[in-house]
N, C-alpha and C positions, 0 to 999 in steps of 0.2 A: 657053480663058479664060472664054467665056460659060457653059459647063457649070459651071466652078468657082464663078463668081459666083452661079449659080442654087443650087448646092448650099450655099454659105455662107448665102445668104438663107433657104433652106429650114431650115438648121440653127438659125439665129437665131430664126426664126419658131416652130419647135418648142420651142426653149428658152423663149421668152417665154410660149408657151401652157402649158408645163409648170410654170413657176414664177410665173405671174401678172404683175402690173404691175411697172413699174420699181421701185416701193417694195419689192417682195418681194426684189429683188436686193441691197438695201442690207444691210450687216452691220456689226457693231460692231468688227470687227478680223479678223486673219488666221484666227482660229478659225471665223469665220462665212463664210469665202470659199465662194462658190457652186460646188458640184462640177460642175454642168452647164457653167457658163462655163469652169471650169478644163479640162474635157474638150475643149471647143472650142479653147482656147488651146493645149493640148497637140497637138491635131491640126494647128493652123495653124503653130505654131512649136515643133516637137518638140525643137529644138536646146537651148533654154533649160532643158528638163526632164531633160537628161542628168545622170548622177551628178556631183556637184561634187567636185573634188579637194581635198585638205586641205593647207594651207600647212605648211612645216616649223616645228618648235617654236622654232628659233632661226635667225635670218638676220643676216648682217652689217648689212643695212639693210632697214627696212620703210618702204614708201611707203603712206600711207593716202589712198585716192581714186585716180581714174584719169582725171581731167580734164586741162586744158591744162597747169597747173603740175606735176601729179603725173606726167604722161606724159613731159614733158621730163626730169624728175628721174630717172625709171626708166631711160630711154635713156642719159643721160649718165653715170650711175653704172655701168651695165653696160659702156659703152665704156671706162670707166676701170678695169675689172676688179673692180667691187664687185658681189658677189652680192646681189640685192634681191628682196623679196617685195612685190607690189602687192595691197592688200586693197580690194575694192569690194563694197558692199552689194547693188548691182543686178545684173541678169543681163547676159550677153554675148550680144547680139542679132545674128543673122546678117543678111545682105542677099541679095535675090533680085530679078531684074528683073520677075518676074511675080507672085510670092506677096505677099499683104498681111501682111508681117511686123509692121508697126506699124499702129495704128488712126489715125483722123483726128479733127480738132477738131469736125467737123460732127456725127457720131454716134459719139462715143468709147465705148470699152469699157475694161475693166481694164488692158489692155496700155498704156494711156496714162498711168495715174497710180499713184503709189506709195501703195498701201493707202488709197484714198479710196472713198467710196460715191456721191459726186456732185461736180461741178465746175462753177463759174461762171466763164466766160472773159470776154474783152473784149466779147462780144456781150450780156452780162448775162443770158443764158439758162442756167438751171441744168439740167445734164444728169446723169441717174443713171448710175452705172457699177458694175461689180462689184468687190469688194475683191480686189486683186491687186498684185503687185510690178511695176508698170508704170514707165515711163521718166521721168515728171515728178513730182517731189515738190512739192506746194503747201503750204508751211509758213505757218501763220496766226498772226500776232501782233496785238495791239491796234493798229489803225490801218494795218496793211500786210499783204498777202499776198506771200510770196516764192516765186517759181518757181525751182526748182533741180533738177538732173539726178539720176537714180538708175539708172545704167547704166554698163557698161564703156565708156569714152570720155567720160564726164561730159557737160559742156555742149556738146561738139562734136556730140553726137547730136541735141540738141533746140534748138539755136540757129538763127538765120536766116542765118548764114553770113557776115555783114559783118565784116570785120577791117580796121579803119581806125586810122591813127595820129592822135593828137590834135594840135592846133596847139601849137607849142612854148611860146608865152607862157601858154597856159592850163595846160598840163602843169606848167610851172615854178611857177605859182601854187598848184597842188595839192600837188606833191611837195616844194617848198621846198628844193631842193638835195640831198635824200637820194638821189635817182636823177638821173643826168646824162642829159638828153634827147639831147644830141649823140651820146653813146656808144650809146644805144639806136638812134638814127636811122642811125648809120653802120655799126654792127656787128650788133646783135641783131634789130631789125626786119627787115633784109634776110635774116638767117639764117632767121627764122621764115617769111617769105614764100617762101623757097626750099624749106623743108621741107614746107610745106603747099600749095605750088603755087598761091599766091594770084594772082588776075588779075581784071581788070575784065570786065564782061559783054560778050561779042563782039556785033558789030553784027547778025548774023543772028538771034541769040536776042532781042536788044533789039527787033528789028522784027517778032517773031512775035506771034500773037494773044494768048497768055497774058500778055504784057508790055505790053499796051495801056495799063494803068494806069501803067507806068513812063514811057512816052512822054508821056502826058497830065500826069503829075506834073511832068516837066521843062518841059513847055510852060507849065504854070501858074506855076511859080516864075520862069521867065524873064519872063513877063508882069508879075510883081511886082518885077522888077529884080534878081533873084538870078541867079548863074551856077552851075548845078549842077556838082558835082564827082563824078567816077566813084568808086564804091566797090570796093575789092578784096574778093573773095569766095572762100570755100573750096569753092564748088560745082564739081563736075566737069562742064564744059560739054559734053563728049561724051555723058555720061549724059542731060543735059537735051536734047540734040539727038536722042538715041535715043527719048526720050518724044515729042518733036515728030513724029518720023517713024513712030511706031507700033512701035518696036522694044523698048519697055519699058512696063510699066504706068505711067500718069501719076501723078506724085508732086510733084516740084518745080514742075510746071506746073499743078497742081491743088490749090493751097492746102494742101499737106502739108509740114510742117516741124517745128512745135512739139512733136510727139509722135514724130518720127523720119521719115526717108525710107527706105522699104522697099528701094528699088533701089540704095541707096548713092550717091545723087546728091550728097550732101555727102561731101567727102573727109575724113571724120572721123578721129579719132585712132586708131581701130582699123585704119585703112589706112596709117598712117605711123608716128608716134612709137612706139606700143605694139607694132606689128608688128615694127618694127626692133629694139625692145628685146628682145622674145622671141627674135628671130633671132640674138642674140648668145649665147644659151644661159645668160645670167646673170640673166635676169628671169623670175620666175614670176608670172602674173596669176591671182588667185583671186576669181572672182565669187561672189556670195551670202554674203559675209562682212562683217557689219556690226560696226564697231568701237564698243564701248560705253564704254570708259574707257582712259586712258593713265596711266602713272606711271613711276617710276624706283625700282629696288630698291637695297639697301645696297651691292651691288657696282658700281653705276653703270650696269647694263644697263637699257634701257627695257622696260617691261612693257605689253603690249597685250592687253586682254580683248576677245574676238571672239565673236559669235553667228553660227553658220552657219544660213542661211535657205533654205528651199525657195522656188520662184518664187511660190507662193501665200502665203507668209509663215510656214509652220510652222517652228518651231525644231528643227533637226536635231542641233545640238551647241553647247556653249559651251566655249571653250578659252582658255588664256593663252599668248601667244607672247612671245618676247623678241628683242631686237636690240641691236646696239652703237650704231646711229644711227637716229633716227626722223625721217621727213620727212612733214610734214602737208600734204596736198593734197586735203582733203575739201570744198573750197569755203569761202567766207566763213562761212556758217552752221555747217557741219560742223566745221571747224577751230576756230572760236571756241567752239562748244559743248564740244568736248573740252578745250580749255585752261581755260575758265572753270570747268568742273566739277572738273578736276584741281586747280586752285588752291583752290577752295572746300572740297574734301574732303581736301586735304593730300597728294595723291599726287604733285604737283609743287610742293613748298612754296616754292621760290625764284622763282617767276614774279613779275614786277613789277606795279606798280599800273596799267599801261597795258593789261593783258590784258582784252579785252572792249570796249575803246574804239574810237572812230573809225569806227563803222559807218554806211554810207549806202546810198541806193538808186540811185546813179549818176544821179539826176534823171530817171528813166524816166517818160514819158507817151505814151499812144497816142491819136491823133486821127484824124478822118476828115472829108473835105469831098467835095462832089460835083463833077461836071463841068458846063460851061455848057450842055450839051445832053444829052439822053438817049443813053447810050452803054454798050456792053458794055466792061468794064475788064479782064477776065481774072483768073486766079488764079496767076500766076507768083510764086514765092516769093522768089528772090534779089533783093536790094536793089540797084538800079542806081546810085543817086546820092544826094547830100546837099547841104544848104546850111547855111552858118554865119550866124547872126545875133547881133550884139553890141549891138543897140540898147537892150536892157534887160539882164536876166540872160543871160549868154552861153549860147547853145544851138545845137545842130545839129538840123535835121529831116532824117530819112532817108525815102526812098521805101520804102513797106512794102506788104504785101498784107493783105487782111482775112481773118483766120482764123475758123473756126467757123461759117461760113455756106455751105450747100451750093449756093446759087444766086448768080448775079451781081447784086450790089446797085447797081452804078454808083457805088460809093464809091471815093474816092481816099484811101488811108490813109498816115499818117506815124507814124514813131516819133520822139518828141522826147526829146532827152538834154540836160538843163540842168545848168549848173555851180551846183549847190545846195550851200550851205555847212552845211546841217543835218546833225547827227550824233547817233547814239544809242549807248547802252552796253548790252551784254549783262549780265544779272544772273542769279544762281543762286537757285533755290527749293529749300530743304532738304527740305521736305515731300514734294515730288514728284521730287526729284533732277533737275528740269528746268532748262533754260537758256532765257531769253527776253529780249525787249525790247519797248518800246512806241514807236510812231512818231507824231510830232505832226502832226495833220491840218492845222493852220494853215500849217505849212511847206510841206506838199505842195500846198495850195491855191495858194500863190505860184508853185510850179513849173508847175502846170497853167495858171494865168493867163498866165504868160510864153509858154508854147507856144501857147495859144489866141490870143493877140494876133498872133503871127506867122502862124498858120494863117488867121486871119480876113483879114489883109492880103492873103495869096495868093489866098484865095477871092474877095475883093472885086475884085481886079485881073482875075480871069478871069470875073467875073460868074457865079459858081457858083449853081445854081438851088436847091440845098438846103444848109442850114447844120446840119451835124452838131455836136453837142456832143462833147467828148472821150469816147471809148468805152473808155478804159482803167481807169475806176473807177466805183464806184457808192456808194450811201449807206452801205454796210457797210464800205467801206475802199478802199485803193488797192493796186496791185500793182507789184512790180519783178521783172524777169527778170535783173537785173544787181547782186545784192547784193555789196557790197565792204566790207572792213575788219573790225575786231574783233581783229586782231593786227598792227598797222600797223608797216611798216618804219621803223626809226629811233626807235621808241617801245617796243613790246613786244619787238622784235628789234633787232639791229644793222642796218646799211644793206644787208645781204645775206641777211637772213632767219634768222640765228642767234638762237634765242630766248634772251633775257637771263636768266641765273640757272641755265640747264641746258645745259651744253656737250653737243653731239651731238644737239640737238633743233632742228628747222628748220621755218619756215613757207614754203611754196613756191607759194601760190595767191593767189586774190583777197582772202583775209583780210589780206594784207600791203598792199594798196592802200588809201590813206587815204579811203575812202568815195566816191571818184569817179575816173573815168579821163579827166576833163577834156573832157566833152561828146561822147565817142564810145563805141562798143561796147568793152567792156574786154578782149575775148579776145586781141587782138594784143598789147596791153601786158602782160597777165598772162603770156603765153607768152614774150615777149621778156625780161621781168624774171626769169622762171624760168631762162631760158638764161644770163642775166648772173649770177644768184646761184649756180647750181650750178657754173658755171665757176670762180667765185671760191672756192667751198667745196672743190672738188676740188683746185684749184691749191694752196690753203693747207693741205690735208690735215686740215681740221677744220670 
């Protein structure tokens, strides 16, 4: 291990010496991808450079994307005997207990980001990186940066693992009867928990040094009068234990998560739904295939235009595929872009007026406070607990770690998720063929203020010695890691994701949620609703 680390350090040093400063590594796009960095990536992760297979020209069903909703769809279709093709723009990354498959937030390289040359995270420190097809796409709109996945497995590769059901009264206020909470709670939430082996943090891990921050967080919220509730998590606790005992390279215990866990510490979709789908023999998964447009031809078949991409972004081929039924699971932004563009260009002319509507940030805010005495807090990633506050705008604060800082800061971080009613609409720009939106800063300021008020009360009760301002935004804008909406259930679709106006077209992902998952991380609800919807679609035969 020590020899590999030295060799990697020497390789990076030689690279930097050969190409100059970080500025020299920046390029305008895939054509300018740095060949020296690419050589290093190929040496570190040769699997993603293997020749990419080509999908069939026609399949009974095509699934666009490979995140939570898409993975559920692929498996359940396959189990029902439906041959399906999964198209994913990102690479299929392996796991290894000792190799550094993914990069980290502290000193990231191109493996971390989808064709970016720099990244500014919650620490507000801008880091240069090489242009490459990494796992996190940071899409920038006026007023908001959106973090979304670009990898086989989608958001399950880059999220922090918390999978929590929302309070019923808040869920009902958001979904307004379109989705029955009791049905999710009795059937589909349990099904997802079983499939993903969700569980709360075991006591031995909670008591370990990397999770000092979790224990201090709980201590602080109790002092302020809250009772922390344990979070279900997708992390594999045996892999985390292996890290603690020296049996694996540290990852989940060393502030690694936003850009992937090299050792497979997260039980991501590659290890369950997608693997099971492939195991049926009826699902083919095709990484490196970006979907550019969708439409419907005169015979009723759906037409999908795809670009085949090398890991560094070079275009290898462009093809047109067809299918009888098309399932959209490219995430809130990806699915909304495809639908809005198809409506504006006339390739799906019967879409209704609600396409592009109802987009929200899920009320995301990242904050930090200190402890009442100088203390090491640790870099354990899985979130142990949360508290609900309804004294103002309803919100949850979750125990979080501080990403992007390679030293222990003594900070206690929280992820705030607020019931924010603000919504935006995607629009189409004919000149660029682009789809975008604008997010109102004033509304986000209200969300930040609500979280800050709760965080300050907690800090005051514990007599914290340092007052951190929210670290999840800066003067240039805000960010969300939980984009939702754009093709909302009961509006752009029926109550089960069937797109109105185009039979055989379905929305199966976060685009169907109405801009909020009711003060919690959306992954559990997205997955459960996908299970509910695909069951109904298969049963009805349409």
